C-alpha positions as CSV (number, residue, x, y, z in Angstrom):
1,X,-14.4,-5.1,-59.9
2,X,-17.6,-3.2,-61.1
3,X,-19.5,-4.6,-57.7
4,X,-16.5,-2.9,-55.6
5,X,-16.7,0.2,-58.4
6,X,-20.0,1.1,-57.6
7,X,-19.9,0.4,-54.0
8,X,-17.4,2.8,-53.6
9,X,-19.8,5.3,-55.4
10,X,-22.1,4.5,-53.2
11,X,-20.3,4.9,-50.0
12,X,-18.7,8.7,-52.0
13,X,-22.3,9.4,-52.1
14,X,-23.3,8.5,-48.5
15,X,-20.7,10.9,-47.3
16,X,-21.9,13.6,-49.7
17,X,-25.1,13.7,-48.3
18,X,-24.1,13.3,-44.6
19,X,-22.2,16.2,-45.0
20,X,-24.9,18.0,-46.9
21,X,-26.9,17.3,-43.9
22,X,-24.0,18.8,-41.8
23,X,-23.6,21.9,-43.6
24,X,-27.5,22.4,-43.5
25,X,-27.7,22.0,-39.8
26,X,-24.5,24.4,-39.2
27,X,-26.8,27.0,-40.5
28,X,-29.7,26.3,-39.2
29,X,-27.8,26.9,-35.5
30,X,-26.2,29.9,-37.1
31,X,-29.7,31.5,-37.4
32,X,-30.5,30.0,-33.8
33,X,-27.3,31.6,-32.7
34,X,-29.1,35.2,-34.5
35,X,-32.2,34.0,-32.7
36,X,-30.4,33.7,-29.5
37,X,-28.7,37.5,-30.9
38,X,-31.9,39.1,-31.1
39,X,-33.5,38.0,-27.7
40,X,-30.3,39.2,-26.0
41,X,-30.0,42.8,-27.8
42,X,-33.7,43.5,-27.7
43,X,-33.7,42.9,-23.8
44,X,-36.4,40.5,-23.3
45,X,-35.0,38.1,-21.2
46,X,-38.0,36.1,-20.8
47,X,-37.3,34.3,-23.7
48,X,-33.7,33.6,-23.7
49,X,-34.1,30.1,-22.1
50,X,-36.4,28.7,-25.1
51,X,-33.6,30.6,-28.0
52,X,-31.0,28.6,-25.7
53,X,-32.7,25.1,-25.6
54,X,-33.1,25.6,-29.4
55,X,-29.7,25.8,-30.0
56,X,-29.0,23.1,-28.0
57,X,-30.8,20.7,-29.8
58,X,-29.6,21.9,-32.7
59,X,-26.0,21.1,-31.5
60,X,-27.2,17.7,-30.2
61,X,-28.5,17.1,-34.1
62,X,-24.7,17.7,-35.2
63,X,-23.0,15.8,-33.1
64,X,-25.3,12.7,-34.0
65,X,-24.3,13.5,-37.6
66,X,-20.8,14.0,-37.1
67,X,-20.4,10.8,-35.4
68,X,-22.7,9.3,-38.1
69,X,-19.7,11.0,-41.0
70,X,-17.3,9.9,-39.0
71,X,-18.3,6.0,-39.2
72,X,-19.4,6.3,-42.9
73,X,-15.8,8.2,-44.2
74,X,-14.0,5.4,-41.6
75,X,-15.3,2.6,-43.2
76,X,-15.0,4.6,-47.1
77,X,-10.9,5.4,-45.8
78,X,-11.1,1.0,-45.8
79,X,-12.6,0.8,-48.8
80,X,-9.8,3.4,-51.0
81,X,-7.4,1.6,-49.0
82,X,-6.2,4.9,-46.9
83,X,-4.3,3.4,-42.9
84,X,-6.2,5.8,-41.1
85,X,-9.2,8.4,-41.4
86,X,-8.5,10.5,-43.3
87,X,-9.6,15.0,-43.1
88,X,-12.2,15.9,-45.3
89,X,-9.0,17.6,-47.3
90,X,-6.9,14.1,-47.2
91,X,-10.2,12.7,-48.7
92,X,-10.7,15.1,-51.2
93,X,-7.2,14.4,-52.5
94,X,-7.7,10.7,-52.4
95,X,-11.2,10.2,-54.4
96,X,-11.3,10.6,-58.1
97,X,-13.0,13.2,-60.2
98,X,-15.8,15.0,-59.2
99,X,-15.6,13.7,-55.4
100,X,-12.3,15.4,-55.5
101,X,-14.3,19.0,-56.2
102,X,-17.5,17.9,-54.4
103,X,-15.5,17.1,-51.0
104,X,-13.4,20.1,-51.4
105,X,-16.5,22.4,-52.0
106,X,-18.2,20.9,-48.6
107,X,-14.7,21.1,-47.2
108,X,-15.1,25.6,-47.9
109,X,-18.6,25.7,-47.0
110,X,-17.9,24.0,-43.2
111,X,-15.2,26.1,-42.8
112,X,-17.4,29.4,-44.0
113,X,-20.0,28.1,-41.3
114,X,-17.4,27.2,-38.3
115,X,-16.8,30.8,-38.7
116,X,-19.9,32.8,-38.9
117,X,-20.9,31.4,-36.3
118,X,-17.3,31.3,-34.3
119,X,-18.1,35.0,-34.9
120,X,-22.3,34.9,-33.5
121,X,-21.3,33.0,-30.5
122,X,-18.6,35.7,-29.7
123,X,-20.9,38.3,-30.4
124,X,-24.0,36.7,-27.7
125,X,-21.1,36.0,-25.1
126,X,-20.4,39.7,-25.4
127,X,-23.7,40.7,-24.8
128,X,-24.5,38.2,-22.0
129,X,-21.9,40.0,-20.3
130,X,-22.7,43.3,-21.1
131,X,-25.9,42.1,-19.8
132,X,-25.1,41.1,-16.5
133,X,-22.6,44.2,-16.0
134,X,-25.2,46.1,-16.8
135,X,-27.3,44.0,-13.9
136,X,-24.8,44.5,-11.6
137,X,-24.5,48.0,-11.8
138,X,-28.0,49.0,-11.5
139,X,-28.5,46.5,-8.5
140,X,-25.6,47.8,-7.1
141,X,-27.1,51.1,-7.7
142,X,-30.2,50.8,-5.6
143,X,-28.2,49.8,-3.4
144,X,-29.1,45.6,-3.6
145,X,-25.5,45.0,-4.0
146,X,-21.9,45.5,-3.3
147,X,-19.8,44.5,-6.2
148,X,-16.7,43.7,-5.0
149,X,-18.2,41.9,-2.3
150,X,-15.6,38.7,-3.4
151,X,-11.0,38.8,-3.3
152,X,-9.8,38.0,-6.4
153,X,-8.9,34.5,-4.9
154,X,-13.2,34.2,-4.6
155,X,-13.7,34.8,-0.7
156,X,-15.7,37.1,0.7
157,X,-14.6,40.8,1.4
158,X,-15.5,41.7,5.0
159,X,-18.4,43.5,4.1
160,X,-22.0,41.3,3.1
161,X,-23.3,40.8,-0.1
162,X,-26.3,44.2,1.1
163,X,-29.1,41.7,-0.6
164,X,-32.0,43.3,0.6
165,X,-36.2,42.1,-0.4
166,X,-37.0,45.8,-1.9
167,X,-41.3,46.7,-1.3
168,X,-42.1,48.6,-4.2
169,X,-45.8,48.8,-2.8
170,X,-43.7,51.5,-0.4
């Protein structure tokens, strides 16, 4: 019985450590998204692929940690005698103090991080969309493209896409 209690405490500690790692990675993701946002806002698109690659790297690490968390939570739920793998809220309701409070704090921090990430990602999508629109309008003003080259169904219009090479030396 005492060994089971020690094992359960170790499992609770391991799940908490994984949640801390996940929180750190979500904070890093927020930072990388904000970096990407600064690149977008500055118009220095030369660095955009690097910033995006860094975001993708952090996302890959988050997926790995999420899988690790799922494995450990499933093991913990079996040790607690739970029929199914619980959500973090359900887990905090099932564990003894002080773990209930610790898991609830993790849950709140993860929700806040998700909200922050969603807000920055939405802003980045808006910046990308505005940048794409501005580039298309600039090319249209130069006579390089016709903006209405496609119909709403995605078929080309009667007019061609007026792409031309421009010799800047002239």
